[in-house]
C-alpha positions as CSV (number, residue, x, y, z in Angstrom):
1,M,106.5,122.8,70.2
2,K,106.0,124.4,73.5
3,F,108.8,126.3,75.2
4,S,108.6,123.9,78.2
5,E,109.1,120.9,75.9
6,S,112.1,122.6,74.2
7,I,113.6,123.2,77.6
8,T,113.3,119.6,78.5
9,K,114.8,118.5,75.2
10,S,117.7,120.9,75.7
11,N,118.8,119.0,78.8
12,E,119.3,115.7,76.9
13,Y,122.8,114.3,76.4
14,K,124.0,112.0,73.7
15,V,126.9,109.7,73.7
16,S,129.3,110.3,70.9
17,T,132.1,108.2,69.7
18,A,132.9,110.7,67.0
19,E,136.3,112.3,66.6
20,S,135.0,114.8,64.0
21,K,131.8,116.2,62.7
22,N,132.8,115.2,59.2
23,K,132.0,111.5,59.9
24,S,128.8,110.0,58.7
25,P,125.7,110.1,60.8
26,S,126.0,106.5,61.7
27,Q,129.4,107.3,63.3
28,N,128.8,110.8,64.7
29,G,126.5,111.6,67.6
30,Y,124.7,108.3,67.8
31,E,123.2,107.0,71.0
32,M,125.4,104.5,72.9
33,P,123.8,101.1,72.7
34,L,121.8,100.3,75.8
35,V,123.9,97.2,76.5
36,Y,127.1,99.4,76.9
37,I,125.2,101.8,79.1
38,W,124.3,98.9,81.3
39,I,127.8,97.5,81.3
40,Y,129.2,100.9,82.4
41,T,126.5,101.2,85.0
42,L,127.1,97.7,86.4
43,I,130.9,98.5,86.7
44,H,130.0,101.7,88.6
45,F,127.7,99.7,90.9
46,F,130.4,97.1,91.5
47,N,133.0,99.8,92.3
48,H,130.6,101.4,94.7
49,L,129.9,98.1,96.4
50,L,133.6,97.5,97.0
51,F,134.1,101.1,98.0
52,G,131.5,100.6,100.7
53,L,133.1,97.3,101.8
54,T,136.6,98.6,102.1
55,Q,135.7,101.9,103.7
56,S,133.6,100.2,106.4
57,M,136.4,97.7,107.2
58,V,138.7,100.3,108.7
59,P,136.8,101.9,111.6
60,P,136.1,98.6,113.5
61,A,139.9,98.0,113.4
62,Y,140.9,101.4,114.9
63,V,141.5,100.0,118.4
64,D,143.6,97.1,116.9
65,F,145.6,99.6,114.9
66,K,146.4,101.3,118.2
67,F,148.4,98.1,119.1
68,T,149.9,97.4,115.7
69,T,151.4,100.8,115.5
70,N,152.1,101.2,119.2
71,A,150.2,104.5,119.3
72,S,147.5,106.2,121.4
73,L,143.9,106.3,120.3
74,P,144.0,110.1,119.7
75,M,146.8,109.5,117.3
76,I,144.9,106.8,115.5
77,G,142.0,109.3,115.5
78,L,144.0,111.3,113.0
79,N,143.3,108.5,110.5
80,P,139.9,110.0,109.4
81,T,141.6,113.4,109.4
82,F,144.2,112.3,106.9
83,Q,141.5,110.5,104.9
84,G,139.6,113.8,104.9
85,V,142.7,115.6,103.6
86,G,143.0,113.0,100.8
87,I,139.3,113.4,99.9
88,F,139.6,117.1,99.8
89,I,142.6,116.9,97.4
90,G,141.0,114.2,95.4
91,S,137.9,116.3,94.9
92,F,139.9,118.7,92.7
93,V,141.0,115.9,90.3
94,T,137.9,116.8,88.3
95,I,139.8,119.9,87.1
96,I,142.2,117.8,85.0
97,F,139.5,116.1,83.0
98,K,139.9,118.7,80.3
99,W,143.3,117.2,79.5
100,V,143.2,113.7,81.0
101,N,140.7,111.0,80.0
102,R,138.2,110.6,82.8
103,Q,137.7,106.9,82.3
104,L,141.5,106.2,82.7
105,C,141.7,108.5,85.6
106,L,138.9,106.7,87.5
107,C,140.7,103.4,86.9
108,F,143.9,104.9,88.4
109,V,142.2,106.3,91.6
110,V,140.3,103.1,92.3
111,V,143.5,101.1,92.1
112,I,145.0,103.5,94.6
113,M,142.1,102.9,96.9
114,S,142.4,99.1,96.6
115,L,146.2,99.1,97.2
116,S,145.8,101.4,100.2
117,T,143.2,99.0,101.7
118,I,145.6,96.1,101.3
119,F,148.5,97.8,103.1
120,F,146.5,99.1,106.1
121,P,147.5,96.2,108.4
122,W,151.1,96.3,107.1
123,A,151.6,99.7,108.8
124,T,153.9,99.4,111.7
125,T,154.2,103.2,112.4
126,L,151.7,106.0,112.5
127,W,153.0,107.8,109.4
128,Q,152.5,104.6,107.3
129,L,148.9,104.3,108.6
130,W,148.2,107.9,107.9
131,L,149.7,107.6,104.4
132,C,147.4,104.7,103.6
133,S,144.4,106.9,104.8
134,L,145.6,109.8,102.8
135,L,145.9,107.8,99.6
136,Y,142.6,106.0,100.2
137,G,140.9,109.4,100.8
138,F,142.4,110.7,97.6
139,G,140.8,107.9,95.7
140,V,137.4,108.4,97.5
141,G,137.4,112.1,96.7
142,S,138.2,111.5,93.0
143,W,135.7,108.7,92.7
144,N,132.8,110.5,94.5
145,G,133.4,113.6,92.5
146,C,132.5,112.1,89.2
147,N,130.6,108.8,89.9
148,N,127.3,110.6,90.4
149,V,128.0,112.9,87.4
150,V,128.5,109.9,85.1
151,L,125.3,108.2,86.2
152,V,123.3,111.4,85.7
153,E,124.8,111.7,82.2
154,M,123.8,108.2,81.3
155,W,120.3,108.0,82.8
156,K,119.1,111.6,82.6
157,H,115.6,111.9,84.2
158,R,115.9,108.3,85.4
159,S,119.1,109.2,87.2
160,P,117.6,109.7,90.8
161,S,116.6,106.0,91.0
162,M,120.0,104.9,89.5
163,L,121.9,107.1,91.9
164,L,119.9,105.7,94.8
165,F,120.6,102.2,93.7
166,A,124.3,103.0,93.5
167,Q,124.2,104.2,97.0
168,F,122.1,101.1,98.0
169,V,124.9,98.8,96.7
170,W,127.4,100.9,98.6
171,G,125.3,100.3,101.7
172,V,125.4,96.6,101.0
173,G,129.2,96.8,100.9
174,T,129.2,98.6,104.3
175,I,127.2,95.7,105.7
176,L,129.8,93.2,104.4
177,G,132.8,95.1,105.5
178,P,132.4,94.9,109.3
179,L,131.3,91.3,109.0
180,L,134.4,90.5,107.0
181,V,136.7,91.9,109.8
182,E,134.6,90.9,112.7
183,A,136.4,87.6,113.2
184,Y,139.8,89.2,113.0
185,V,139.6,92.2,115.4
186,I,140.0,91.8,119.1
187,G,140.0,95.5,120.2
188,N,141.4,96.1,123.7
189,D,141.7,92.3,124.4
190,V,145.3,91.0,125.0
191,C,144.6,88.1,122.7
192,P,141.4,86.5,121.3
193,G,139.0,86.0,124.2
194,V,141.3,87.3,127.0
195,T,140.7,90.8,128.3
196,Q,143.3,93.1,129.9
197,E,141.5,92.9,133.2
198,E,141.9,89.1,133.2
199,C,145.6,89.3,132.7
200,H,145.9,92.1,135.2
201,R,144.2,89.9,137.8
202,Q,146.6,87.1,137.0
203,Q,149.6,89.4,137.6
204,Q,148.2,90.4,141.0
205,Q,147.7,86.7,141.8
206,H,151.4,86.1,140.9
207,S,152.5,88.8,143.3
208,N,150.4,87.5,146.1
209,P,151.1,83.8,146.9
210,T,148.0,83.5,149.2
211,T,145.6,84.1,146.3
212,V,144.0,81.5,143.9
213,E,146.2,80.0,141.2
214,P,146.5,82.3,138.1
215,N,144.1,81.9,135.2
216,S,145.9,79.7,132.6
217,R,144.2,81.5,129.7
218,C,146.6,84.5,130.0
219,T,149.6,82.6,128.8
220,E,153.0,83.7,127.5
221,W,151.7,83.2,123.9
222,C,148.7,85.4,124.7
223,L,150.8,88.2,126.2
224,N,153.0,88.2,123.1
225,F,150.1,87.8,120.6
226,D,150.7,89.6,117.3
227,R,147.3,90.6,115.8
228,R,148.8,91.9,112.5
229,P,148.9,88.6,110.6
230,Q,145.2,87.9,111.1
231,L,144.3,91.5,110.3
232,K,146.0,91.2,106.9
233,I,143.5,88.5,105.7
234,P,140.3,90.6,105.4
235,F,142.1,93.7,104.1
236,L,143.8,91.6,101.4
237,I,140.5,90.1,100.4
238,G,138.8,93.5,100.2
239,G,141.6,95.2,98.4
240,C,141.9,92.4,95.7
241,L,138.2,92.4,95.1
242,E,138.3,96.2,94.6
243,L,140.9,95.8,91.9
244,L,138.4,94.0,89.6
245,G,136.3,97.1,89.0
246,P,139.1,99.3,87.5
247,L,140.2,96.3,85.5
248,C,136.8,96.0,83.8
249,Y,136.7,99.8,83.4
250,F,140.1,99.7,81.7
251,I,139.0,96.9,79.3
252,M,135.9,98.8,78.3
253,F,138.1,101.8,77.4
254,F,139.3,99.7,74.4
255,V,136.0,97.9,73.7
256,N,133.7,101.0,73.7
257,R,135.2,104.1,75.2
258,Y,132.9,106.2,77.3
259,R,132.5,109.7,76.0
260,Y,129.5,112.0,76.5
261,V,129.1,115.3,74.7
262,K,126.2,117.8,74.8
263,D,123.8,117.3,71.9
264,E,124.5,120.3,69.7
265,S,122.3,119.1,66.9
266,R,118.9,119.5,68.5
267,D,116.1,119.4,65.9
268,D,113.7,121.1,68.3
269,I,115.7,124.2,68.9
270,E,117.3,125.2,65.6
271,D,117.1,128.9,66.2
272,E,120.1,130.3,68.0
273,E,117.9,133.1,69.4
274,K,115.8,130.6,71.3
275,K,118.9,129.0,72.7
276,R,120.1,132.3,73.9
277,E,116.7,133.2,75.4
278,E,116.7,129.8,77.2
279,R,120.1,130.4,78.8
280,E,119.2,134.0,79.8
281,T,115.9,132.9,81.3
282,R,117.6,130.2,83.4
283,K,120.3,132.6,84.5
284,K,117.8,135.1,85.8
285,I,115.3,132.7,87.5
286,V,117.4,129.9,88.9
287,P,119.3,131.0,92.0
288,K,122.4,128.9,91.2
289,Y,124.7,130.3,93.7
290,M,122.2,130.3,96.5
291,I,121.6,126.6,95.8
292,L,125.3,125.8,95.7
293,G,126.0,127.8,98.8
294,C,123.2,126.2,100.9
295,M,124.1,122.7,99.6
296,S,127.7,123.4,100.6
297,V,126.6,124.0,104.1
298,V,124.5,120.8,104.1
299,F,127.6,118.9,102.9
300,S,129.9,120.6,105.3
301,C,127.7,119.9,108.3
302,G,125.2,117.1,107.5
303,I,127.4,114.9,105.4
304,L,130.1,115.7,107.9
305,A,128.0,114.1,110.6
306,E,127.5,111.1,108.4
307,N,131.2,110.7,107.8
308,L,131.9,111.1,111.5
309,Y,129.4,108.5,112.4
310,N,130.8,106.0,109.9
311,S,134.3,106.7,111.2
312,F,133.8,106.8,114.9
313,A,130.6,104.9,115.8
314,A,132.4,101.6,116.3
315,T,135.1,103.2,118.5
316,F,132.4,105.2,120.4
317,F,130.5,101.9,121.2
318,Q,133.7,100.4,122.6
319,Y,134.5,103.4,124.8
320,Q,130.9,104.2,125.9
321,P,131.4,104.8,129.6
322,V,128.6,102.4,130.8
323,L,128.4,99.6,128.2
324,H,132.1,99.2,127.0
325,V,130.9,97.2,124.0
326,S,133.5,94.6,122.8
327,A,135.2,95.1,119.4
328,S,133.4,92.1,117.9
329,K,129.9,93.3,119.1
330,A,130.7,96.8,117.9
331,S,131.4,95.4,114.4
332,I,128.1,93.6,114.5
333,I,126.3,96.8,115.5
334,S,128.0,98.6,112.7
335,S,126.9,95.9,110.2
336,T,123.3,96.3,111.5
337,M,123.5,100.0,111.1
338,N,124.7,99.6,107.5
339,G,121.9,97.2,106.9
340,A,119.4,99.8,107.9
341,F,121.4,102.3,105.7
342,S,121.0,100.0,102.7
343,L,117.3,99.3,103.4
344,G,116.6,103.0,103.5
345,R,118.3,103.5,100.2
346,F,116.4,100.6,98.7
347,I,113.1,102.1,99.8
348,C,114.0,105.5,98.6
349,M,114.7,104.1,95.1
350,F,111.0,103.8,94.6
351,V,110.0,106.8,96.6
352,A,112.2,109.0,94.4
353,V,110.0,108.3,91.4
354,Y,107.2,110.3,93.1
355,V,108.8,112.6,95.7
356,S,111.1,115.4,94.8
357,P,114.7,115.1,96.1
358,Q,114.6,118.2,98.2
359,N,111.5,116.9,100.1
360,M,113.2,113.5,100.6
361,A,116.4,115.1,101.9
362,L,114.5,117.3,104.4
363,V,112.6,114.3,105.8
364,E,115.8,112.3,106.1
365,L,117.6,115.1,107.9
366,I,114.7,115.4,110.4
367,I,114.8,111.6,111.0
368,T,118.5,111.7,111.5
369,L,118.2,114.5,114.1
370,G,115.6,112.5,116.0
371,G,117.9,109.5,116.0
372,Y,120.8,111.5,117.4
373,I,118.6,113.0,120.2
374,F,117.3,109.5,121.0
375,Q,120.9,108.1,121.2
376,I,122.1,111.0,123.4
377,F,119.5,110.1,126.0
378,G,119.4,106.3,125.5
379,Q,123.1,105.4,125.0
380,N,123.5,103.7,128.4
381,D,121.2,100.9,127.4
382,L,122.5,98.5,124.8
383,I,119.0,98.0,123.1
384,L,118.3,101.7,122.9
385,L,121.8,102.4,121.6
386,W,121.3,99.8,118.9
387,I,117.8,101.1,118.0
388,S,119.0,104.7,117.9
389,A,122.0,103.7,115.7
390,I,119.6,102.1,113.2
391,I,117.4,105.2,113.2
392,I,120.4,107.4,112.5
393,S,121.5,105.1,109.7
394,L,118.0,105.1,108.1
395,G,118.0,108.9,108.2
396,F,121.4,109.2,106.6
397,S,120.6,106.6,103.9
398,S,119.8,108.9,101.0
399,I,120.7,112.5,102.1
400,W,123.8,112.4,100.0
401,I,122.2,111.4,96.8
402,S,119.0,113.4,97.4
403,C,121.2,116.6,97.6
404,F,123.0,115.7,94.4
405,S,119.6,115.1,92.6
406,F,118.3,118.4,94.0
407,I,121.2,120.3,92.5
408,A,120.9,118.4,89.2
409,R,117.3,119.6,88.9
410,Y,118.3,123.3,88.7
411,M,121.6,123.2,86.9
412,T,123.8,120.9,84.8
413,L,125.7,118.7,87.2
414,T,129.4,119.0,86.0
415,D,132.5,117.4,87.3
416,M,133.5,120.7,88.8
417,I,130.3,121.0,90.8
418,G,130.6,117.3,91.8
419,G,134.1,118.0,93.1
420,W,133.0,121.2,94.9
421,M,130.3,119.3,96.8
422,I,132.9,116.7,97.9
423,G,135.4,119.3,99.1
424,P,133.4,121.3,101.7
425,C,132.3,118.3,103.7
426,N,135.9,117.4,104.3
427,I,137.2,120.8,105.4
428,T,135.4,120.5,108.8
429,Y,136.0,116.7,108.8
430,I,139.8,117.3,108.7
431,V,139.6,119.7,111.7
432,L,137.2,117.7,113.9
433,G,138.7,114.2,113.4
434,Y,141.6,114.6,115.8
435,F,139.5,116.8,118.2
436,I,136.8,114.0,118.6
437,S,139.3,111.2,118.9
438,G,141.0,113.1,121.8
439,F,137.7,113.0,123.7
440,M,136.7,109.5,122.8
441,T,138.4,107.9,125.8
442,T,137.3,110.6,128.3
443,N,134.0,112.1,127.1
444,P,132.7,110.2,124.0
445,S,129.4,112.0,124.1
446,I,131.1,115.0,122.5
447,F,131.0,113.0,119.3
448,L,127.2,112.9,119.5
449,Y,126.8,116.6,120.4
450,I,128.9,117.8,117.4
451,S,127.1,115.5,115.0
452,T,123.7,116.6,116.3
453,A,124.6,120.3,115.8
454,G,125.8,119.6,112.3
455,V,122.5,117.9,111.3
456,A,120.5,120.8,112.9
457,I,122.5,123.4,110.9
458,S,121.9,121.3,107.7
459,I,118.2,121.4,108.2
460,V,118.2,125.2,108.3
461,A,120.4,125.5,105.2
462,H,118.3,123.0,103.3
463,I,115.1,124.8,104.1
464,V,116.7,128.1,102.9
465,A,117.6,126.4,99.6
466,M,114.1,125.0,99.2
467,I,112.6,128.5,99.8
468,S,115.0,130.0,97.2
469,V,113.7,127.8,94.4
470,R,110.0,128.0,95.2
471,H,109.3,130.4,92.3
472,V,111.3,128.5,89.6
473,P,108.9,127.3,86.9
474,K,108.6,123.5,86.4
475,E,109.5,124.1,82.7
476,L,113.1,125.0,83.8
477,L,113.7,121.9,85.8
478,L,116.2,119.4,84.5
479,N,116.5,115.6,84.9
480,V,112.9,115.3,86.2
481,D,111.1,112.0,86.1
482,P,107.7,112.5,84.3
483,A,105.9,111.0,87.4
484,Q,107.1,113.9,89.4
485,T,105.7,116.7,87.2
486,A,102.6,116.8,89.3
487,H,104.5,117.3,92.5
């Protein structure tokens, strides 16, 4: 057998339900039945769908949370910062998988996410809101750190398409989230359908008896309107739905426990000397630390820009100095953006079969940069703002998963690497969250400038990573779809 074929075989994983090598071949090292692989995959897809739904519900309600907690918008702007801290902490949960079962741990962190979602509208003070964000972020960091790893383990060279489909269903969730809360958020309005300017004019009319009779819509009930009860409805629905995923995952723990181990019984590479030669060749040729370093920059800057856009776009639309988009319309724009996001991932599922992930990521970053430049110059027109938001979302659609697939081509994607990639993109996110929210009411364009710079830096870092691997032989690539071998 050729060395290239042996390399490919060496990257295969087998599912083992064995506790000991002394068990019979039928019990030790057998492939997990395809039906169970699909069950676990569908559970991951469902979890990711609800993750997208619950995560996208919060940003459209930022302005409402300003009133439910009696706080200023800059203080509410710390919400993404605390979520970033939680994500950063959660990304290190992968360290404990040597001692704690990963399947049970994932159940636990997704339950934390769902409960945090339910209690967001119950927060009456800032620290309660921040605590919900911190705990939700902890669950996100833990889930993202190993969700991609598990899918790569199960689907091997088919994993890029599976990873993209997982992100596609996440995108579907982000469409549904804003639509779910759209009917329950009122933004800066005093009560549903009555603006602050309308009530302010009524107060002026009351103080001046020669003016027209006050507008009857700004009633005592309206002035004392409590928006918290109606906000609880969508968050309760989203949180309860999210509990179904970990419940199914917990049941499967007893039905057919998920456990992947490296295949140590390879028939094609019996000789230990060949195994050693393979490892040494890979260590010399593959620039592992250059790839991880550059991808850390991409995650720290490019994925940072994606997170900022997901967190602040709806607020930016409402405080845009010319348009002052309503909370309801901002939610609809967000849902449209997420629709474009999902469409992009759906298209990339098929493109990924023929195009390498590094080329896909580069094209997507360039599209995103173009979208940001378009939005900077066209933000004062509602149609141009809407179109540019769609372009940005299309560009962001698959960068995340393309970068993970790129890394998985050149090294084994472990829980530690997955956690490391999640961590860096939240260090800068933690710092910038409050900074951006402080400018949102006075100079919201700062949000666009920072995001544009982050995408530009990511393009440079990604090109450096692509150059560093140009001499790596195709025989050393991992998890490559056969249709891509000619590319």
